C-alpha atoms as a printed R data frame, in Angstrom:
   type eleno elety resid chain resno      x        y       z
1  ATOM     1    CA   MET     A     1 75.440 -106.282 -66.230
2  ATOM     2    CA   ARG     A     2 76.093 -106.217 -62.529
3  ATOM     3    CA   GLN     A     3 73.354 -106.973 -60.041
4  ATOM     4    CA   ASP     A     4 73.436 -103.491 -58.519
5  ATOM     5    CA   SER     A     5 72.884 -101.672 -61.827
6  ATOM     6    CA   GLY     A     6 69.324 -100.762 -60.767
7  ATOM     7    CA   LEU     A     7 70.665  -99.013 -57.683
8  ATOM     8    CA   MET     A     8 73.151  -97.169 -59.873
9  ATOM     9    CA   ILE     A     9 70.362  -95.969 -62.184
10 ATOM    10    CA   VAL     A    10 68.331  -94.726 -59.195
11 ATOM    11    CA   GLY     A    11 71.442  -92.989 -57.842
12 ATOM    12    CA   ILE     A    12 71.980  -91.189 -61.138
13 ATOM    13    CA   LEU     A    13 68.326  -90.073 -61.161
14 ATOM    14    CA   PHE     A    14 68.592  -88.802 -57.562
15 ATOM    15    CA   SER     A    15 71.796  -86.949 -58.433
16 ATOM    16    CA   GLY     A    16 70.172  -85.307 -61.437
17 ATOM    17    CA   LEU     A    17 67.118  -84.305 -59.428
18 ATOM    18    CA   GLY     A    18 69.296  -82.939 -56.623
19 ATOM    19    CA   ALA     A    19 71.364  -80.897 -59.074
20 ATOM    20    CA   ALA     A    20 68.207  -79.452 -60.647
21 ATOM    21    CA   VAL     A    21 66.781  -78.493 -57.237
22 ATOM    22    CA   VAL     A    22 70.076  -76.872 -56.197
23 ATOM    23    CA   PHE     A    23 70.134  -74.941 -59.482
24 ATOM    24    CA   ASN     A    24 66.576  -73.686 -58.884
25 ATOM    25    CA   GLY     A    25 67.507  -72.664 -55.356
26 ATOM    26    CA   LEU     A    26 70.593  -70.779 -56.474
27 ATOM    27    CA   ASN     A    27 68.574  -69.187 -59.265
28 ATOM    28    CA   GLY     A    28 66.234  -67.707 -56.651
29 ATOM    29    CA   THR     A    29 63.044  -69.514 -57.632
30 ATOM    30    CA   GLY     A    30 63.003  -72.263 -55.019
31 ATOM    31    CA   VAL     A    31 60.508  -75.083 -55.411
32 ATOM    32    CA   GLU     A    32 57.059  -73.985 -56.516
33 ATOM    33    CA   SER     A    33 54.022  -76.139 -57.086
34 ATOM    34    CA   PRO     A    34 52.179  -76.209 -60.393
35 ATOM    35    CA   SER     A    35 48.894  -74.336 -60.246
36 ATOM    36    CA   GLY     A    36 45.962  -76.295 -58.914
37 ATOM    37    CA   MET     A    37 47.893  -79.086 -57.197
38 ATOM    38    CA   ARG     A    38 46.975  -79.911 -53.605
39 ATOM    39    CA   GLY     A    39 49.469  -81.198 -51.091
40 ATOM    40    CA   SER     A    40 52.509  -80.265 -53.133
41 ATOM    41    CA   ILE     A    41 55.892  -79.070 -51.897
42 ATOM    42    CA   HIS     A    42 56.733  -75.402 -51.369
43 ATOM    43    CA   ALA     A    43 60.304  -74.435 -50.535
44 ATOM    44    CA   SER     A    44 62.186  -71.174 -50.344
45 ATOM    45    CA   PRO     A    45 65.451  -70.875 -52.304
46 ATOM    46    CA   GLU     A    46 67.493  -71.576 -49.151
47 ATOM    47    CA   GLN     A    47 65.450  -74.682 -48.368
48 ATOM    48    CA   ALA     A    48 65.729  -75.809 -52.000
49 ATOM    49    CA   VAL     A    49 69.525  -75.657 -51.866
50 ATOM    50    CA   ILE     A    50 69.600  -77.751 -48.683
51 ATOM    51    CA   MET     A    51 67.054  -80.259 -50.007
52 ATOM    52    CA   GLY     A    52 68.897  -80.538 -53.335
53 ATOM    53    CA   ALA     A    53 72.225  -81.051 -51.596
54 ATOM    54    CA   PHE     A    54 70.782  -83.955 -49.604
55 ATOM    55    CA   LEU     A    55 69.372  -85.492 -52.800
56 ATOM    56    CA   LEU     A    56 72.689  -85.029 -54.568
57 ATOM    57    CA   VAL     A    57 74.664  -86.661 -51.760
58 ATOM    58    CA   ALA     A    58 72.165  -89.538 -51.493
59 ATOM    59    CA   GLY     A    59 72.399  -90.122 -55.232
60 ATOM    60    CA   LEU     A    60 76.185  -90.092 -55.204
61 ATOM    61    CA   LEU     A    61 76.236  -92.563 -52.306
62 ATOM    62    CA   MET     A    62 73.998  -94.921 -54.294
63 ATOM    63    CA   VAL     A    63 76.298  -94.780 -57.304
């Protein structure tokens, strides 16, 4: 295996997470916290699409 395979794995995980966040944003749900969690992230659908796009681009740059 190549030495940068760990970075490739992290890039694939970031890309998957970014795609899931974009899908939630386009679906209209945004990012909601599980009940009872303090200090968690809240994002509107528009913010979720932007945040997911940044994660997706960062993941693709790592790969």
